[in-house]
N, C-alpha and C positions, 0 to 999 in steps of 0.2 A: 535524424528518419527517427520515424512509429511505426517501430516492430508488433503482429500479432498474430494472433492461431485462430485460425476461424474452420467453420466445416459448410461445407454448401450441403442442401435441404436432399439434394442425390446424390450424397454419398457419405459413407458412415468417416473417411481421412477426414485427420484433421491435419493443415497444414499451413503452411508459416507465410505471413506478407507485410505489406507496409499497408499501411494509410498514408493516405495522401488525401489532400484536398478534393479530391476527385470522387476519391472515394476510394477503395481497398485492391490492391494490384493481386498474384498470386507471384511466388519469389520462388515455389520449389523450383521449378525449373533450370536456376541461378545456381541456391544454397543448396538442394537438397532434401533430402526428409528421411531420417535416423531409424532407429528401428522404437521413439517413440516421440511422441510430442515436444516433453522437456531436455529430451537430448538431442534435437533438432534443433531449438531455442539454444542451449548449453555450446553445439559446435558453431552456430551463427555469433554469439559472444567469439568465443573463441579466435574467432577467422575474420570475425568482422575488416582489418586492417585490409587484410585480400581482397576481401567481398565489396568494399564500396564503392569502389568505380565502375564496376560488374554491375550493381543493379542501381545504380544512378542511373547508368542505360538502359536496362534494364525499364526502367518506371517508365523511359519515354517512351516507348513504343509496347509496349504491354498494352491488350485492354484491363478495360479498369469493371470492375467489381463491384456492382448499390450493396451500400451496405447493410441494407433492411432485406434485398435475396442472401445475406448471409446468417450464419451462429457465432458470435464472434466467442476466445476460449479463453479463459484466464492465460499471458501469457506466459508466466512460469504456472505449468502445473502441479509440481510434484518438488520446490525448492528444496536441493541439499541443507537447507535451517530457513530458517525465517528470526534470525536476532530482536527485537524490538527493548525499545528503549520506554523506562517509568518515566511516564510523566513528560520532564524531557523540556518545559515551557517558563518565562515566567509569568504568574499569574497573582494576582489579587496584592498590586503594590509590594512581591514580597520583593527582597532585596540583597536579599544570598544568594546565593547559586549552589541548591542541592547538590551532591556527589550524580556524576555519572553515573546510569546502573541499566543494569538490560535482560531479559530474559526469552529462552525460547518459545517459541509457539511451532503448536504441532505443524510439519508439510502437508497432511495430511487433510488439512481444513479447511485448503484453499477450492473455491469456486470463482465465475469469474462473472464478466456482463450475463446480466439477466437471467441467473440460476435466481434459488431465491435458499436465503437464510434459516434455515432450522435450529428452533430450540430445543431445549434439548426436554425427553418427555417423563421429568418427576421433579420434585414440588420444593429443592430442595432450599438452589439458590432463591436469594432474593426480588433477584429482579435483573436483568439481562440490558445492556448499553451502547450505545455505537461509537467509537472515537475511530475520525477520520484523521488518515494521514499519509503522511509521505515516504515514501518506500527507496531505499538504492540496492541498486541493481550495480551485485561485485562480477569483476571480473577478474579470473585469478589466473594463478594461485598468488595469495596475497597475503603475509606474515610479516607482523614487525612494522607497517607502516609507516615512518612519521607521519605528525599532519599534514609538514610543508607542501608533501609527496600524495595525500591523498587521493589525488585525479589518475594514478598509475593505477589505484585497484577498483575505479565507477566503469562500470559501463553507460547504465543510464538509470533509470527513477519512472517509476509506475504511483500508481493511486493504491491505498490498503483501508480497508477499515477491520483494527482490529475490535471484534466483538466481543463482547468481556459481562463475568455469568460476576453481580458483588451477590456481598451479603454481610457476612458477623467474620472481617479480613476478605473471604472471598467464599468461599461457603462450605459447609461439611455437611461431609455426604457417602457413603457412611460414619467416617473420621476427618478431622480437617484435610481441607484440597487448595494449596498455594495457590498464587496471583498463574501461574505459568498451567495448571488446570485449567484454570475458572474461563482461560482464557483461548483454549484447545479444543473444545467440542469441535465435529466436524459440522463443516460452511461455516468457523468463526472466524477465518481469514481472506475476506475478499480482496481479489486484489484485478487491477489492471486497469481503463482498456485496453491498452499498448504498453508497451515499453519504450520510453524517448531518450535517445541516445542519448548521453553528456552535451556532444558538441550546441547541439539544440538550448538550453537551459545553460547560460554564461553562469549566474548565481542561486544554489540547493536552496540559498536562505533569503532567497527573495520571490516564494512563487506564491499566492493567495489562495490559501484551501476553504472551499467550504463545504457545507454536508447538509442534504433537505428529509426530513420525514414527512411523508405527503405532500411535502411541498411546504413544511414549513423549514426559514430557515433557520441553523441549529449550528452548530458548527461554523467561523467566520474568521477567521483567521488569518496572518503570514505565518511563513515559516520563518521572516524575522525574529520569531521573540524565542528562538529554541534556548534556553540557556546553557547548551551543549551542542551546538553546530557540526554540521555532517562531518569534515575536516577531521574536530574530535574525533566524532563517535567510527570512522571509520580504524582512525589509530585506536582508540580503545579494543573495538571488538577485537581487528588486528592484533595485537596484545592478547591476549584469552586462548585464540584458535587461532589456525589455517582458515582465511576464507576461499571461498570456490566459487567460481565463475556458476550466474543463476541462484547462488546464495541470495538470500535479500535481509537488508537492517533496514527498519522502519522506527523513523524517525520519535515517533512521543503523540499528545496530542496537548493543544489547549484544553485543559477538561471547562473552560467558561463556555459550553456548550454543549455540552452530557443531555441527552435525553436519554426515557425508554425506548427498546427497539417489543413489537408486540403484531400477535397476528392482523394478515391482513395487511400490513402496512407496504409504501412506497418507498424505497429507501434511493439515495441519488449522493455518488462523491463526485464535488468536480478540481481537479486542482491546476487553474488556469499555466497555460504551457503543456500541460501533459496531456488532460484529454476528462471523458463523463461516464460515469457509465452507471446502472441505476440496475436495483436486485429488489424483489418480496421477502415479502418475511410471511414465517409461518409458525404456529404454535397450536401443536395438540393437543393442549390441555383449556387454551383459549382463553390466556389469564389476563387482567388488566392494568394497569398503571395508568398514573395523571399524565394525560399528555401533554408537549411543551419540553421546554426546557429544565431538567430538572434543579430545585429553585435550594437544596442539602450542602452538603458541607465542601464539596466540588466546585461547582457553575457556582453561576447567576445566569446571564442573560445575554445572548449575542450579544444585542443592542447597545452592552457595555461591557464586548470587548474591546480591547485597545491595546495597545504596545506599554507593557511595563518593564520591559528592558530596564537598566540602566543605561544611559546614555554613556558612559565611562565601557563597555559591554566591547571588546575587540574582535568582528568581522572576522577569523580569520580564513572564511572562506572569498573572503574580496583581495585578499594578497597576491 
């Protein structure tokens, strides 16, 4: 199933729905609405096993809404935690795995389909870039989950754009600002368009990730290239802290495809099997950087993105 949150033009209420091949089905009569849209989605995650049969019946008879007639919202408007991998892809013919590492990204930075990424109104960062990523939606509480039981802690998957301010290290304003702050400005965590339940994704390490900027293909890679696949990420994160329902684990990106974000652009992310969404970019300072894929330290060009992983790498998610 593909769960969404949406608004109708005639009402400010945010409702839960299912995205189907025919359109969107309002499921509020089945699942109810909690005190906030985030709480509504967390309640669906916690009760999904009990709700599934009723939802399947409801979809057969309920009216279907044209997606063009509603506004999709981020499916998790305010996650309790966003933990994001640093790097985590085999790149540049590298042959030794880097240690798995993660940082926390500001949950208040979340926006959704059709929203606007707003670059901050000061000049310290040297640039702003996109990182298209697979995000894992947690079903908790989950603590010290061994990798051979990783599926117990996973409700589903969504798309995330890890928007990043870059500079020397990250940047200085007025003092050193480390990685998590450079990634945590308001609007720097677009997620959506839906949450796909785990039963519809046989292997999260076999997904095709793409990202366009004004129609130009930039990111274009397979999640099969992760250095540390999803089972290992779940194990690692849950060793450090308790993961709760509605938390997000973002799996990192293939840096061979990074590019700048600047005023007036339209960006679009697609993870095949999950969904596609687009957003606008606004910069109050109207800064300009070179268009196209960044040819600097991290990146080459999307046409050159290939599977660099050693053939001996074991894919735990297939076991």
